C-alpha positions, 0 to 999 in steps of 0.5 A: 465537529467544528462549525465551518465559520468557526474553523475559518475564524480560527484559521484567520487567527492562526495564519501568520504572514510576514513574521520576520522569522529567519528564512534559514531552516534549522537542522532537524533533530537527531532521529531516535535510536531504532528499536531492535529488529522485532521477531514476527510471528506472522504466518499467512496465506494469500487467498485469491479470488480467481478460483475456488476458495471464496465463492460460496459459504462452503468454500469459505469454511473449507478455506478457513479449516485448511488454513488452521490445519496448515498452522497459519494465523493470518489470511490475506483475503482478496477483497478487491479484484479489479475495481470490484469487491468480493463484498456487499458493503463498500464503494466498489460494486460487487464482483459479477461471477456466475460461480459466486453464491447469491447474496453471499458476502465473502469478506464478511463471512471470512472475517467471521469464520477466521476470527472464530478460529483465532485468525487475523483477516487482512483485506487484500486490494488490487489498487490499480487493477481495472479490467481483464479481458477474461473476467470483465465486470458487467455491473454498470457502476464498475470503474471500467464502464464509467471511466474506461478507455472510451470515456473521453475526458472521464477516462482514468486508464494508464496510457502509453505515449501512443495512447494505448492502455492495455497491458496484456489482458489487463487495464490499469488505473493511473495514480497520477489522476487526482480522481483515481486517488480519491476513488482508491482512498474512498474504497479502502476506507469503506472496507475498514468502516464496514468490516471488522478486518484487521487491516488492508493490503495494497497490491498493484500499488505501482505503475505497470511494468515497462516504464512507459506509462503515465501519458494521459493528457491530464497527467501531463498537464499536472506534471507541467503545472507542478514542475515547470517542465515543457513539452512531453517527457521522454519515457527515460526522463528521470525527472518524469519518473521521479514525479510519477514515483511520488504520485504512488507514494502520495497515494500510499500516504493518503490511504494510510492516514485516512484509514488510520483516522478511522481505526488506528489499530488497523494494519496498513500493509503492501505487497511489494515488488522484489524483481531480480537481484537484491540491493545491498543491505542498508544501501538506498543507492543500489535499491534505486538501480533496481526495477522496483524503483525505476521501472514500476516506480515503487519506493517502499523503503520510504513508505516504511521509513515515513510510517506509511506501512506497518507491514511490508510483505515482499512478493519475493517470488524466487525459485531456489532451484534456479541459480542465484535465486535462493540468494536473491530471496535471502538478499531481498529479505535482508535489505527490507529489514535494513530499511525498517527503521523509522525516525521515531525509533519504531520499526515497520514489520517485514514478511517474506512472501514465497511463490508456492505456485512456482516451487515444490513443497520442499522449497517453500518449506525451506524459504519459510524456514529461512525467513522465520529464522531471520525474524521475519513473518512469512506469507505463502502465495497462494492457497489456490495454487499451493505447489508448482504441480497444482499450478501446472495442473499435474495434481489437484489443489487438495493434493497440493495443500496436503503435501505442502502442509506436511512439510511446513508442519514437520518437526522443526519446520516454520509452521510446526508449532501453531501460534497466534499473531498478536502484534499491534502495528507500530504507533502512528502519531500523525496529521492529515490536511489539505490545501485549497484555493489554488489551481495547482494544489499538487507538488507543494512542499509542506513542513511540520515544525515542533519546538522551533525545528522542522521535523518532517517534510512532504509534498501535497498530492494532486488533490492538495492532501498532505500528511505525516505519520511519525511525529512526536505527540504534542504541538505542531505547526504546519507550514506551506507556501508561506502560511501556517496552521497550529494544532496538536499531534495525538498520542496515537492516531491521526488528527484531521486538520481543517482545509488550509486556504492558500493566498497568492500561493506559488509552488516552492519552499514552505518556509515563511 
């Protein structure tokens, strides 16, 4: 580790100002030709924490046994429910649930049992979930107790213009608060440091439905400081929506790069929104008219393109028996595949998530087969509610699992021939850094230059963090607010740069 004084000396030596270089930004190099669409062998199940399945050692063993019989090869195990963990070794407090076996670490046991049977285990995290009236956490360290709606200036709750925070029975964290960005990132990293999970999955990585959120006074202050806007933005102000959407993307970037800096082989996944009609394949304009983009403020095509997502698992929850929804299921799959190319020539992976709980087993099997035939992975939601009849309490979970197992493993069906998922995530070659020394660290343009060309550009988050994930290996120069830092991009993984002290800095172009 470099001594802080030496780091400062190196920074001073490398900091270039007044160099006389042209203000004109040269064109970026032509992106590499994308790889052919890969065919994925991922076959998975979401294992949620809201009923039996993860609460005792016996349940964990049964869950793994059932998954193996069904022919899946990956378990998306709910680790973080609403600011609490089904684990004992993370920055989150444990779940408080009377049905949870004493001294039992569900995540550790599921990793051990799953790996012993050849299954991959992804830690599934509800990123912005903080509270539910039906299942409040009683631990005094829980985020709702320390940063809930009554915590005054320490509250982290997403709020409407009138200050209300509850959405149905739930409360959500606001990703526009820098403290929330730190909290989420530290939690995700703690899971990868302490458990041999094969990756992490970001769920609820968005704002709540309704497009009326983000009105915490500190979020509004940040918005005004970073953009120069005045007053309180209207709920339909497109600049306000763009800024909030950027905060979601910033959090995905920070989590991805921090996790990859710990373990480059970990899969970074997200469970993404696919509301209503799909966009046309390859058409970002039509995507930006969807509720995914303008309502809940997810820009997952950008996450894939910038290398922030290794695996996009679409929550493609459609009923084939309802007019048009079967076509919607296929259309969202096709659009996601069309968005998977990265500028370095690699591709993000895509899996279709089916709503088993909304459909008869035959529909689930048909959706899985169409996804697999298109070269996608497939993930079913969920193990606890495998059929509409189970969800509607018309049959037991065991009955539903057996019925859906039979149709999914029938000759010619998607899970007929069990196979492991052995793919490695697309290579990440990136840098992660932070700007300091300014009261407005967020919203600053940061550029990466290689061989005399700008090869990537991004924005700092509310804590001043920035980063890139798909750079060519070799020398790189980071430019921000007229200042620079030189370093090298690794062949694989993420290098963490020293903090860059901004002097007399103002928001705007990063070109010196």
